[in-house]
C-alpha positions as a Markdown table, in Angstrom:
| # | Residue | x | y | z |
|---|---|---|---|---|
| 1 | Met | 58.3 | 102.6 | 82.7 |
| 2 | Ser | 58.9 | 102.9 | 86.4 |
| 3 | Leu | 60.7 | 101.2 | 89.3 |
| 4 | Asn | 59.7 | 100.9 | 92.9 |
| 5 | Glu | 62.3 | 101.9 | 95.5 |
| 6 | Asn | 63.5 | 98.4 | 96.1 |
| 7 | Gln | 64.1 | 97.8 | 92.4 |
| 8 | Lys | 65.9 | 101.1 | 92.1 |
| 9 | Arg | 68.1 | 100.2 | 95.0 |
| 10 | Ala | 68.9 | 96.8 | 93.5 |
| 11 | Ile | 69.8 | 98.3 | 90.2 |
| 12 | Tyr | 71.8 | 101.1 | 91.9 |
| 13 | Val | 73.9 | 98.6 | 93.9 |
| 14 | Ala | 74.6 | 96.4 | 90.8 |
| 15 | Leu | 75.7 | 99.5 | 88.8 |
| 16 | Val | 77.9 | 100.7 | 91.6 |
| 17 | Glu | 79.6 | 97.3 | 91.7 |
| 18 | Ala | 79.9 | 97.3 | 87.9 |
| 19 | Asp | 81.4 | 100.8 | 87.9 |
| 20 | Glu | 83.9 | 99.9 | 90.6 |
| 21 | Met | 84.9 | 96.7 | 88.7 |
| 22 | Met | 85.4 | 98.9 | 85.6 |
| 23 | Ser | 87.7 | 101.1 | 87.6 |
| 24 | Glu | 89.7 | 98.1 | 88.7 |
| 25 | Leu | 89.9 | 96.7 | 85.2 |
| 26 | Glu | 91.1 | 100.1 | 84.0 |
| 27 | Arg | 93.7 | 100.4 | 86.7 |
| 28 | Leu | 95.0 | 96.9 | 86.0 |
| 29 | Ser | 95.1 | 97.4 | 82.3 |
| 30 | Leu | 97.1 | 100.6 | 82.7 |
| 31 | Asn | 99.7 | 98.6 | 84.7 |
| 32 | Gln | 98.8 | 100.6 | 87.8 |
| 33 | Ser | 98.7 | 97.5 | 90.0 |
| 34 | Thr | 100.2 | 97.4 | 93.4 |
| 35 | Ser | 102.4 | 94.6 | 94.5 |
| 36 | Gly | 103.0 | 93.7 | 98.1 |
| 37 | Ile | 105.4 | 91.4 | 99.9 |
| 38 | Leu | 103.6 | 88.2 | 98.8 |
| 39 | Pro | 101.3 | 89.2 | 95.9 |
| 40 | Gln | 103.5 | 89.9 | 92.9 |
| 41 | Met | 101.7 | 91.0 | 89.7 |
| 42 | Asp | 102.9 | 90.3 | 86.2 |
| 43 | Thr | 101.9 | 93.6 | 84.7 |
| 44 | Ser | 102.9 | 92.7 | 81.1 |
| 45 | Leu | 99.8 | 93.1 | 78.9 |
| 46 | Pro | 100.0 | 93.4 | 75.2 |
| 47 | Glu | 99.1 | 96.9 | 73.9 |
| 48 | Leu | 96.2 | 95.5 | 71.9 |
| 49 | Glu | 94.7 | 93.8 | 74.9 |
| 50 | Gln | 95.2 | 97.0 | 76.9 |
| 51 | His | 93.2 | 98.9 | 74.3 |
| 52 | Lys | 90.5 | 96.2 | 74.2 |
| 53 | Ile | 90.1 | 96.5 | 78.0 |
| 54 | Ile | 90.0 | 100.3 | 78.0 |
| 55 | Asp | 87.4 | 100.1 | 75.2 |
| 56 | Leu | 85.3 | 97.6 | 77.1 |
| 57 | Val | 85.4 | 99.9 | 80.2 |
| 58 | His | 84.2 | 102.9 | 78.2 |
| 59 | Gln | 81.4 | 100.9 | 76.6 |
| 60 | Val | 80.2 | 99.5 | 79.9 |
| 61 | Arg | 80.4 | 102.9 | 81.5 |
| 62 | Lys | 78.4 | 104.4 | 78.6 |
| 63 | Glu | 75.6 | 101.8 | 79.2 |
| 64 | Ile | 75.8 | 102.4 | 83.0 |
| 65 | Lys | 75.3 | 106.2 | 82.3 |
| 66 | Ala | 72.3 | 105.4 | 80.0 |
| 67 | Ile | 70.6 | 103.3 | 82.7 |
| 68 | Val | 71.3 | 106.0 | 85.4 |
| 69 | Glu | 69.7 | 108.7 | 83.1 |
| 70 | Leu | 66.8 | 106.4 | 82.0 |
| 71 | Phe | 65.8 | 105.7 | 85.6 |
| 72 | Gln | 67.0 | 109.0 | 87.1 |
| 73 | Leu | 69.3 | 107.3 | 89.6 |
| 74 | Gln | 71.0 | 109.8 | 91.8 |
| 75 | Pro | 74.7 | 109.4 | 92.8 |
| 76 | Lys | 75.3 | 109.0 | 96.5 |
| 77 | Ile | 78.3 | 110.2 | 98.4 |
| 78 | Arg | 79.9 | 107.3 | 100.3 |
| 79 | Lys | 82.1 | 107.9 | 103.3 |
| 80 | Leu | 85.6 | 106.5 | 103.1 |
| 81 | Tyr | 85.8 | 105.4 | 106.7 |
| 82 | Pro | 83.1 | 102.7 | 106.6 |
| 83 | Gln | 84.8 | 101.2 | 103.5 |
| 84 | Ile | 88.2 | 101.2 | 105.3 |
| 85 | Ser | 86.6 | 99.8 | 108.4 |
| 86 | Gly | 85.1 | 96.9 | 106.4 |
| 87 | Ile | 88.4 | 96.0 | 104.9 |
| 88 | Ile | 90.1 | 96.0 | 108.3 |
| 89 | Asn | 87.3 | 93.9 | 109.8 |
| 90 | Thr | 87.6 | 91.4 | 107.0 |
| 91 | Leu | 91.3 | 91.3 | 107.3 |
| 92 | Cys | 91.2 | 90.8 | 111.1 |
| 93 | Ser | 88.8 | 87.9 | 110.6 |
| 94 | Asp | 91.0 | 86.3 | 108.0 |
| 95 | Leu | 94.1 | 86.7 | 110.3 |
| 96 | Glu | 92.2 | 85.2 | 113.3 |
| 97 | Asp | 91.4 | 82.2 | 111.1 |
| 98 | Val | 95.1 | 81.4 | 110.5 |
| 99 | Lys | 96.2 | 81.5 | 114.1 |
| 100 | Ser | 97.7 | 78.3 | 115.4 |
| 101 | Ala | 94.5 | 77.2 | 117.2 |
| 102 | Lys | 92.5 | 77.3 | 114.1 |
| 103 | Leu | 95.0 | 75.7 | 111.7 |
| 104 | Ser | 94.1 | 72.2 | 112.8 |
| 105 | Gly | 91.4 | 72.1 | 110.1 |
| 106 | Tyr | 94.3 | 71.9 | 107.6 |
| 107 | Gly | 96.2 | 69.1 | 109.4 |
| 108 | Thr | 98.3 | 68.5 | 112.5 |
| 109 | Val | 99.5 | 71.8 | 113.9 |
| 110 | Asp | 103.1 | 72.2 | 115.1 |
| 111 | Pro | 102.9 | 73.3 | 118.8 |
| 112 | Ser | 105.7 | 75.8 | 118.3 |
| 113 | Leu | 103.4 | 77.9 | 116.0 |
| 114 | Lys | 101.7 | 79.3 | 119.1 |
| 115 | Asp | 105.0 | 80.9 | 120.0 |
| 116 | Thr | 106.3 | 81.7 | 116.5 |
| 117 | Leu | 103.3 | 82.6 | 114.3 |
| 118 | Asp | 100.7 | 83.8 | 116.7 |
| 119 | Pro | 102.7 | 86.7 | 118.2 |
| 120 | His | 103.2 | 88.2 | 114.7 |
| 121 | Leu | 99.5 | 87.8 | 113.9 |
| 122 | Asp | 98.5 | 89.2 | 117.3 |
| 123 | Trp | 100.7 | 92.3 | 116.7 |
| 124 | Ile | 99.2 | 92.9 | 113.2 |
| 125 | Leu | 95.7 | 92.5 | 114.7 |
| 126 | Glu | 96.5 | 95.0 | 117.5 |
| 127 | Leu | 97.8 | 97.5 | 115.0 |
| 128 | Leu | 94.7 | 97.2 | 112.8 |
| 129 | Leu | 92.3 | 97.4 | 115.7 |
| 130 | Ser | 94.1 | 100.3 | 117.3 |
| 131 | Phe | 93.9 | 102.2 | 114.0 |
| 132 | Gln | 90.2 | 101.5 | 113.8 |
| 133 | Thr | 89.5 | 102.5 | 117.4 |
| 134 | Thr | 91.5 | 105.7 | 117.1 |
| 135 | Asp | 89.9 | 106.8 | 113.8 |
| 136 | Thr | 86.4 | 105.9 | 115.1 |
| 137 | Arg | 86.9 | 108.2 | 118.1 |
| 138 | Asn | 88.5 | 111.0 | 116.1 |
| 139 | Lys | 86.5 | 110.6 | 112.9 |
| 140 | Lys | 89.6 | 111.5 | 111.0 |
| 141 | Ile | 88.6 | 109.5 | 107.9 |
């Protein structure tokens, strides 16, 4: 049984995503969630459910490992900076989309938002973009 390179790549990508999702499930089930200013997480999870999730994670990872061994898929080292950069790019795009000029898609926009909301969003965008520019030049990450 063999796979061509495109098939291997497709399976590899799906397994990486599955493994990452298992890490996220494991983190959440162990009450290691992070809450921010707006997103608040109710971390109460019955112990039985917690054990079921951990068991599920172990079973899925066992199958992932079997597929990796079966098709001799090789782990690849991923650089952290491109992942951080992607998150920052997505966040910048999302923040640009809620500036006052673009909120009209959700209804009439109060003209004062240009002076109240936009400066805060602009400052966040400036911070994010300056971080990205600095680290791209310095290759610190």
